[in-house]
Structure formats: C-alpha cells, structure tokens
N, C-alpha and C positions, 0 to 999 in steps of 0.2 A: 578391545584390540584394533586399530585404524584398518579401513578398507585396504590402504595400502601394503600393509604388513601381512594382511591376510591374504591377498593376492599373491604376493610374494611367496607365504609359505605354501599356497597350493602348487604355484609354479616349480617350487624347490621340491614337492613331493613328486610331481609328474617327472620331474627330471631325475629325481633318486630313482624312480622305478624304471625309467628307461636305462640309466648307467648301470645299476645293478641286475635287474632282471632281464633287461634285456640282453648283457652279456652271457648271463647264465644261460638265456635260451639258445644264444649263438653257439655257445661252447657244447651243448647238449645237442645241437643240430649236426654240427663238425663229426661226431661220435657216435650218432645212432641214425639206422637204416629205418626209412618211412615203413611201414608196415600194412598190409591188406587187411582190410575189413574181412570178419569172420563172422559166422551167423550166431552172432552171441545173444546171450537169454539175461546175462546180467547187464544192466545199463545203469549209468551214473549221469547224472545232471550237476554242473557248478552253477549254482544260483546264488553269487555273491554280492548282485546288485540290489539296484533301490527296489521297494516294494512293487511299484509300476514295472519295471523289468519282471519281477516275479510273476505278477498276475500274468502279463503277456506270455511268460513261457511256460504257464500250466497249459499252453497249447501242445508243447511237444510231450508232456505226459498224456495228454489228450491222444494225442497221434499215435505214441506207441502202444497204449494201451487196445486202442482198435484196429492196428495194423498187426500187432505181433504177438503171440499168444505160445506157451506161458511164457513170463515175462517177469523179471524181478527188477523194480527200479529205486534206487538209491537218490536222494536228493543231498547234496553238500551244501548247506547254508551258513550264513552269518547271524549274529546276534541282532543284528539290525532288519532283517528279512524274516525271522523265524516263525513269528505268529503268521505273516501272509502265505509263508511255505505251507503250513498247516492249512490252510482253507484249499490248498488244491487236492487233497486228498486220493486215493487210488496208489497209493506208493507205498512200498514197502517197509522203509526205514528213512528217517530223517537225521544226519549227522551234522552237528553244529560246530564249523571248524573257527578256531580261534586266530583270525586272520593277522591281529597285531603281534602274536607272539610267532614267529617262523618254526622253529622247531616243531612244536605244539603242532602247529598248522602242516606241517608234513606227515607227522605221523597220524592225524585224523583222516588225512587223504589218502594215505596207506592201508588205513585200518580195513578194508576192505576190498578183494579182488574183484576186477569187473572184466568185461567183454569189452564194452565200449564205454567211454566218458565224453560227455560232451560237455564243452566250456560257453555261458552264453555272454562273458564279459564281453564288451566292445572294445576298451583299450589298455585295461591294465595289464601290463606285462608279469606282474607277480602272479596273478590268478594263472594264466598261461605257463609260468613255470610251474605252479602246483599241478598243473594238469600234466606237464611232463613227468613228472617224479611221481605221481600215482602208481599204483598195481593194476592198470588198466591195459590190454593188449592191444586198444585201437582208441585213439583221441581226435576229436574235431573240435574246430573254434574257428573263429572268425581272423580273416585275414584283414584287418580296418586300415586303410590307407595313411600313411606316414605314423602308423605306432609300431612298426616294428616287433608285432607279438606273433605271428604265423611261423616262425621259423623250426619250432620243434613239434607240432601238430603233423599228425599221421595224414590228415585230410584239412587242407586250410580253405573254408569257403569264404568269395568275397563279400565283406560287408558293404552296404551302399547306402550313402546319405541323400538319397534322393526317393526312397520308398519307406512305408510303415515299417517300423520295427517288427511286426509280424510277419512281413514278406522276409525278412533277413531272418529270422529265427526258424520259418520254415525251411529257408535254404540249408540249415544244420542238418536237416534230416536227408538231404539229397546224396550224402555217402552211403546209406542204408537201404539194402535192397527193400524192396515191400512196404514202407513204410510212406502213407499218404500224410501230406498235412490236414491238422483239424483245428477247429477253432479253441480260443483258452476257454477253461471250465474251472468253475469252483465249487467247491461243496460246504453247503452253511451247516452248523450243527443248529439240533433243535433248540428253542428258547428256553432256559432254566428259572429257578426261581428268582435268581439275581437280576433277570433281564428287565431294562425299566420299559415302560409301557406309557406312549403317549396319547393323547385323543388327539383323533383325525379330523379334518386333514391337516398335515404340518409339512414344511419343506425345510429339509437337513442343509446347512451351509457349512462349507468345508474351506476356511480362509487360509489356511496355513500350508506353504510351501517347505520343501525341506532341500537339502544340499547346497551345492555352491552356489553363493549368491542370491539366496532364496528369497529375500524380500524383494528383489527385483521381479520377481515371476509372482508376485502377490499384488491383489487389490486392493486400493485404500481402504482403510478402517472406515472413515468417513462414508465411504461408498456403501460399505458392509452395513452402518448404521441405517442409512438411508433405505437400503433395501427392507432390513427389517421392518421400520414404518410402514413401510408399502403392502408388506405382505401382510402385517397385523390389520391393517387397514381394510384388506380383501378378507378378512377372518381366518386367515390361517394362522396355524402355530409353527413358530422357529424353534429347531434345534441346531446349535452352534456344535460344531466337530472339532477336534483335534487331540494333538498329543498333550502331555504335562506341561511342553514348553509353550505351547500355544494358550494356556490357559489363561494368562493375564490378558491377551490380545482378544479371546471369545469373550471375557466378561468386559473390555470397553465397548464391544461389539453390541451386545446385550442390554450396557447400563440404561440407555434411555428408554428401553420397554420390561425395568425392572418389575414394576407393577402389573405387567401384563403375566397373568400365572401361564400363559402356553408359550411363552417365551423363555427358553434354558439353555445354559450353555452345559456340553456333557464332556468338554474339552480336558484329556486325562484322569476321567472317571469312568470310561466304560475300556474293553478289551476290543481288539478289532474285530473279531468275531462278534461281540455284541453290537457294534457300530455297523455291519454290514445288515444286522439284523433290523437295526431302526432305519437303516436307508429303504431296506425290501418295504417297509411299511411307509414310506413316505410318496407323499403326493408329487414331489422333483426333489432332485438334488442341484445346487449349484456348487461350484468347486473350482478351486484353481486346479492347474496342470499337475498333478499329484498322483500317489498310488491309491488313494481312496477314489479320485476320479477314475482310473484305470479300472477298479473293482466294480463301481457302478456301470460303467460300460460293457463290464463283460457279463454282469448279471442282468444287462439290458433294462436298466430300470431308467425312467424319465428323467434326463440329466442335461442341465445346462453347464459346459465346461468353459473356463475365461482361460485363454491364451493370450500372452503376449511375445516375450522371447522366445519362447518354445514354438516351434512350429507343428502346424496341426497334420500337415502331412505326415510328420515324422513319428509325432508321439500323439497324434488325437485319440477320442476315445472310441471305441469300437461297435457299440452298441447301434441297434437301429433305432431306438428311441435316445438318442444322444445330438444335441445341438453343441455345436463348438464355436465359439465367438472370440473375435480378435481385433485389434484395433485397427483402422486404415493402414494400407501397405506402407513401408518406409523401411529405413535403413536398420533400425531399431527394433524390428517386428520381424517374428518367426524364422529368426535365422539360427538358433540351437540346433545342434543335430547330435552330439555326444555330451553335451552340458556345461562344457567350460570354453564355448567359444565366444566369449564375451568380449565387447570394445573396451577400451581403457577407460572411457568415461562411464557414469551411472546411467542405465537404461530405465527411464520413466513411461515407457508404453501403456503398462497396464491403465494407468489414471485415465487414460484414453477411451477407455471401454464406458460408455455413459450407462449411468442406475436406469435411466429410462430403456435403454436396449435389454438390458437384462430382465428386467419387468415384464417387457413385451414377450422376451423369448419364456421367460416362467408362465407366463399365462396363456403363452400358445401350449406348453406342456399341457396344463391345468386341463385346457378345454380338449386336448386330444385324448387325455387319459380320464376324463370324468371329474376332474378335481374341483376346487371352490373356484368362484369368480371373483 
C-alpha cells in the first residue's frame, strides 16, 4: 500500500468515526440527562488505547485502590493491549472487547453493571459511544478539543495538549470524591522455566514503533547497527526486542555482530511479561517512543528514550532514571499530540539523533548504575 493510500484510509476512518459515532453521541445527549456521581464501589476502566496509554493508565487503578475500599475494578481492553493490561494487577476482572464487531462490542460493554465507568480514550467517538451505552450509572471521559466526543458523558474532563498525559489521566479522577492521584504501577510475574537468561551486563534495544506512520518515529537501522558495535566494544551484551513484525528489522540490526555470542534478537520470541523481566535485569534500555519505553519508565529502569515527532512533554518517560533525547528543535520535531498530526510530507527528524549522543547517554546510565565501561 502506498503512503498516499494509507494516509487517505486513516483520514477516512477518522472521518467515519466522527460522522457515525459523533452523530450517535449527539442523539444520545439530546434524550438523556446528565447524572450525578454516587458513592460507587463497582468501577470500570475503558482501556482500548495503545500499550503506552495502558501502562500510564495503571495510575488510575493505583489511585482507586489506595483511595477507595472496598472496591471492584473491571478493565475493558482490546486484543492489542490485553497483555499490557495483565501487567497492571490488582483488578477483579479483565474483559476483552471485540472493537471491530460493533454488536459484540456493545454486548461486552453491557456484560457488567457498574457504578462508575471511566473512558481513557483521547479522540475516538466509537469508544465514547460504547461508554454511553454501557450499564454504568455514571460515566467519565475526555472532552478533547475539536473531537466532539464529550457529548454523552455524565462528566466530561478537558483534555490538554500542553501537559503530560499522566496529568490528563489524573484529571479523569476529579469527579470522584476522595480519590487522590497516584503514579502508574505494574506488577511483574515471577520468572518461570521458559524465561531466557542472559549473561550480565547487557543492554536491551527496542527499535520498533507501532501505530500511524510508525517508521517516522523509528531510528534508522544503520544507527542501531553502529550502536550495537559500540556496545560490544565496551564489553556489553545486546538483546534486541520487538514484536513478530519487527523480527526482520531486529535480525538486520544484529547481523554484523552475529558471531558475537552475547548479541541476540528476541523479537517475536518472548511474551511482554518476559520482556519486562529481561529489561529489569538489563544495565540499560534504549527504546524509541513506544509502549516498551513507557514500561521501562514506569518500572524506573535505566532508560535512554529516543523521541522525534513525538513530544517529550506530552509522552516522555516517567522514571527517575530515564533520559529522553530528541533532535534539535525544528518544524518536524516533537509536534505529535494525539498521534495523527503529521504534515503531508515525510518526517525525517529521527535520523538527526547522532549515534555518539546515544552512546554517551548510555555510558552515563552505566556509570550512574554501576554498569560496564
């Protein structure tokens, strides 16, 4: 598929979402009065977004658990972030919603009666419609500028593009009395017999991004290969991670170091939970802005995060041991807010992040955390 056709298809999907579900939300808002919040004990969270959004939204579970007891928490998730939702822990049930099958999705959303339902979606009107037709007595969601998705919520919270998404997520709790915002929190499983063990010290590299125009948020393969060579020269092992779709790219990155027994690719070969454990034992992680980067930040691991089109202010890592790098400021740098605000031309800013800059950042992390020189 050509870039032009893909861009048109994305635009058509957003347009259809606005036309169909925006109209449905308007109709619902005309015939239903806004309800008042009650002292609910059954709370649902709609988490249909990316892995990164899901990881950040674990802050809502942590906030609810530490503020309100006793409490039942239900997560509504999609097939794409089901594994990430499983890392949140401390929830009573997880329901996978088939988002591409509208009637089945509605049935899944109505399968559990709730006192409160919170939708973390930033722009899709389809999610807001599912929230509106749920069996919840009170609904909360974002009023995102120019997205017209807030019409049928009982409480619509302004979504801002000039703050980190954690700040926006914390505001979703403001309609609930007695709930104080808490940071994100993940729960990792114990290693089992299938968990791969690598000789320390090693660095985890995560080169693949996901979503709309993902390749424009990725560092060039040639840069990754140079980084591998620099790390090997410093006596470090290298583990390249990614999804099955990233396996070819990962193989190309480790190709020049194929004879080095401590340079491996696990792309498509480990679960998300296993990758978290691999990262937990690493001397450092280097990742583009993606869900794995957010996981490393929430786990407060030594991290070097590579940003280009994605804004560090909006979507930067949250850990105290995280370093976020970006090219020099320009019209094609750090402009993404919701993820689709690309210019009509191809963005090439990621290639302007020099290998030497990344190597220096990794070395600072190693020095600060007692890693190899």
